[in-house]
C-alpha positions in Angstrom: -9.6 30.9 -8.9 -9.6 30.5 -4.8 -7.3 28.3 -3.1 -9.4 25.4 -0.4 -6.5 24.8 2.6 -7.0 21.5 4.1 -8.4 23.5 7.0 -11.2 24.7 5.3 -11.9 21.3 3.8 -11.9 19.3 7.2 -14.3 22.4 8.4 -16.5 21.6 5.9 -16.6 17.7 6.0 -17.4 18.1 9.8 -20.4 20.7 9.2 -21.7 18.2 6.7 -21.0 14.8 8.5 -21.7 16.5 12.1 -18.3 14.8 13.3 -15.8 16.8 15.1 -13.7 18.4 13.9 -10.6 17.0 15.8 -11.7 13.3 14.3 -12.1 14.8 10.6 -8.8 16.1 10.8 -7.6 12.7 11.9 -9.4 10.8 9.6 -8.7 13.1 6.4 -4.6 13.1 7.8 -4.4 9.9 8.3 -5.7 9.4 4.3 -3.5 11.6 2.8 -0.4 10.0 5.0 -1.8 6.5 3.5 -1.4 8.3 0.2 2.1 9.3 0.3 3.0 6.2 2.1 1.6 3.9 -1.0 3.4 6.2 -3.5 6.9 6.0 -2.1 6.3 2.1 -1.9 5.8 3.1 -5.9 2.0 1.6 -5.8 -0.8 2.7 -8.0 -3.9 4.1 -6.0 -7.0 3.5 -7.7 -10.1 5.5 -6.7 -13.3 4.0 -9.0 -14.7 7.4 -10.9 -12.2 9.6 -8.9 -8.7 9.1 -10.5 -5.9 6.9 -10.2 -2.4 8.3 -8.8 0.8 6.6 -9.8 4.5 7.2 -10.3 6.6 8.1 -12.5 10.4 7.6 -12.8 12.0 10.7 -15.1 15.3 9.7 -16.3 18.2 11.9 -16.0 19.1 14.4 -18.9 21.4 16.6 -19.7 19.8 20.5 -19.6 21.1 24.2 -20.2 20.7 26.6 -18.1 18.6 29.3 -19.7 20.6 32.5 -18.3 24.5 31.4 -19.0 24.0 28.6 -21.7 25.7 26.5 -19.4 24.6 22.7 -19.8 24.1 21.1 -16.4 23.0 17.5 -15.5 19.6 16.8 -14.0 19.4 13.8 -12.1 16.6 11.2 -12.3 13.4 11.8 -9.9 10.4 10.6 -9.0 7.1 12.2 -9.8 3.5 11.6 -9.2 0.5 11.4 -12.0 -2.9 11.9 -11.9 -5.4 10.8 -14.1 -9.2 11.6 -14.1 -11.2 9.1 -13.3 -14.9 9.5 -15.0 -17.1 11.5 -12.8 -14.4 13.9 -12.1 -14.1 14.5 -15.8 -17.7 14.5 -16.4 -18.0 17.3 -13.8 -14.6 19.5 -15.4 -15.1 18.5 -18.9 -19.1 18.3 -19.3 -18.9 19.2 -22.8 -16.3 16.6 -24.0 -17.4 13.9 -26.0 -18.4 10.3 -25.1 -16.3 7.4 -24.1 -12.8 6.8 -25.8 -12.9 3.3 -27.7 
């Protein structure tokens, strides 16, 4: 599995669109900043056929340190959940059965 960096993604987009790399970099960074901004305001982002980003709050809990077996309080935290859209699911899971009813 290869890792693609933001720089490599920007270079690919610039090559395909024949746009200047600086402009593509600015657009990609603005897009990412908007996603982070909307998620920080607890908004849900839905990109049809691509997927849905939304925040979830995990409640606080008591966990156990596996090394010392000491119980520790884990505070609540927010995380981002992503659910694949139809086209992404079709590309990543081509053998999946039809749509759920």
